[in-house]
N, C-alpha and C positions, 0 to 999 in steps of 0.2 A: 507171477508176483502174488505173494500171499496177502490175503485180506486181513490177516492178523500176524504181525511180525513179532517174533520172540527172540530176545537176547538175554543171556544170563552172565552175570559178572559179580564175583565176590559176594555171593548169597542173595543178589538182587535179580529177580526175574522181571524184565521189562516187557510188557505186553502193549503193542501199539496198534490201535485200530487203523487199518490202511485201506479204506474205501473213500478216499478224499473226493473222488469224482462223483460219489453218491452221498457226499457230506457225512460219511461214516455211518450211514443208516444201517440198522441191523436187519439182515435177511436171515433165513434159517441157517445158512452156512456159518455166518459170523457168530450167531448165537451159539451154535454147537461148538465151534472152535474156541471161543472165549470160555465157555463153561468147562470144556475139557481141560483147557490150560490152567484154569484156577483150581480145578480138582486135582490135576497132576501136581501142581505146585504144593498143594496141601499135603501130599504124600511124599514129597521129596525132601530128604534130609539136607540137600544142597541149597534149597531155597529158604531164605529167612524172611524176605519181604517181596511183595508183588507191587510193581509200579505200573499203573495204568495211564496211558496217554493216547494221543491220536495225531495223525498227520493232517495237514491242511489247516484252514482257519475256522473249522466247525468241529467241536468235540464229537458230537453225534446228533443227527437230525431225528433220532428215535427209530421207530419201526420203518422199514422199507415197506410202504403201504401196499404197493402192488404185490409184493411177495407175501405180505401178511394176509391179503384177501384171497390168495390162491388156496384152494382146498388142500389141507395137509394130507399126507399119505396115511397117517395114523394119528390118533389123539386129537387134541384141541389146538386151535390156533394160539391159545395163550400158554401152551405147555413150554415152548422154548424160552420165553422171557421169565416164566416162573422158575424154571430149572436154573437159569443163570442167577437170578436173585437169591435163590436158595443156596447156590454154590458160594456166592459172595458172603452170605450171612454165616454159612457153616465153616468157612475157611478159618483155620487156626492161625494162618500167617497174616500179618497186618497188610492192609491194602492202602496204597497211597495213590491218589488221583491227581493228575496234572491237567487242568482244564483251560483250553483256549477257545474262545468263541462260544457259540450257543450249545447248550446241552438240553435237548428236547425230549420229552416223554421218558422212555426207558433210559435215555442218556442222562436224564436228570435224576430219576428215582434210584438208579444204581449207585449214585454218589452218596445216597443216604446210608449205604452199607459199607462205605469206605471209612478208614480210620483217620486219615489226614487228607485234606483237599486243598490244593493250591490253585488259584485262578488268576487269569490275566485280567487286566482292567476292562477289556471288552467282553468278558465272559458274561453269560446270563443263563439262568435256569428257567425253562419254560415247560409248563404242564398243560398241554392242549386237550386233555381227554374229554372234558365236558363239551367243548366246542365241536367235537367229533361225535357227540351222542354217546359217549362212553363214560367210565368212572375212573378215578385215579387208582394207581396200583403201586406195588413195591413197598407196601407198608406206609406210604406217604400220608394216608388219612390218620395215622397215629403219630408218626414221627414229626411231621411238619407242625401240627398244633402244639406238640410238646416243646419244640424249639422256638417257634415264632408266635405262638398264641393263635386263638381261633380266627380272629379277623384277618390277619395276614395270610394264614393258611387258606382261608376261604377265598381271598382275593387271588391267590396264585393257583389254587386247585380248581375252583369253580368258575371264576371270571377268566382265568387263563392269563392274567397279567404277568409279564416277565418279572422274575426275581433277579435284579441286577447283582453283579458281583459285590458291590458295596453293601446292598441289603443282606446278601447271603453271609457276609463276614460279620455283620452286626448281630445277626441272630444265631450264629454258630453253625451255619451250614458249610462254611468255608473257613479255613484257618487263616489264610492271608491272601490279599489281592496285590498283585505285582505288575509292574510294566512287563510287557511281553518279552523284552530282551533279558529280563531277570528270572522269568518263570521257571525255565528248565533247570537252571542252576540251583534255585531254592528247593525244588522238588528233589533234585539229586542229593543235596545236603541232607534232607530229611530221611531219604531211604538209606543213605550211607550210615547215618547215626543209628537207625533202627537195626540195620544189619550187624552193627558192632555190639549191640546189647545182647545179654543172655537170652537165647531163643526161647527157652522154656518159660522164663519170667515174662517175656513179651506176650507169648501165646496165652498163658494163663490169665494175664491182665486183660487181654482183649476179651476173653470169654467172660470174665467178671463184669466188664463194662457192658457187654451185650445183655447179660442178665438184668442189669440195672435199667436197660431201655425197655424191658417188658418181656417176660417169658412167653406171652401169648402172641408175640408179633408174627410168628410163623402161621398161626391160625388166622390172623387178620389178613396176611398176604394171600392166603388161600381164598378167604371169603371175598376179598377184593377181586381176585381173578375169576371166581365163579360168577360174580355180578357182571364183571367186564364181558364175560362170554355170553351172558344172557342179553346184555345191551347190544352186543355186536350183531346179533341176529335181527334186531329191530330195524324198521325202515329208516328212521332218522340217522342211525349210524351208517347204514349201508349207503344212503344218499350222500352223506358228508364225506365218507371215505372215498367213494367213487368220484365225487366232484374234485377232491384233492388230487387223485391220480390223473384225472383228465384236464386239470386246469392248464 
């Protein structure tokens, strides 16, 4: 059974996180497979839209902490998430996310790089970084204040308070909140409409909108990950992460 299911139909590549037994937490394998799939879609003339979803009742629990704490064979622990985030940001193809349940950590910050996000009524975005002795990543320190203002961004990113689906739609993090029974159909309608539009016009428009969000975002993402890596080596983060694994 693949931890990343891929299906393609009429220009739509659907990528489904399939680690429901681990609440779709990202280990190194899932990072690598999703990054490769997004990059391959970007190079394929047959793919017009990427549709991201997940199995089970949790979109993603974020990093698989035990896997994350293991010594990497090469590079830094933060390399796999940064590569994924860069692939999402660099994609020419529009990205549509369908979110049911909690989106935690990287599961939440990756949504900031999608173009359309549809969420179930029970969805919530959670940024637990500071509680783990770490700092936010994924460009969230720039993007969330731009969308929601400083005080709400501080509440979510520093206090770690959940951002409910309703709050997310109010500040523009999510396009629409739907009953679970209607979520898949609404996301399917969106990807179908995108796939029917002129591909070049869609891709160039996505690029223009990204420029409007700040040309220095890539540098901010790198700076966040550099600080994340430094904090990760400190005792508070090590204690918090090991306590999470051993709870």
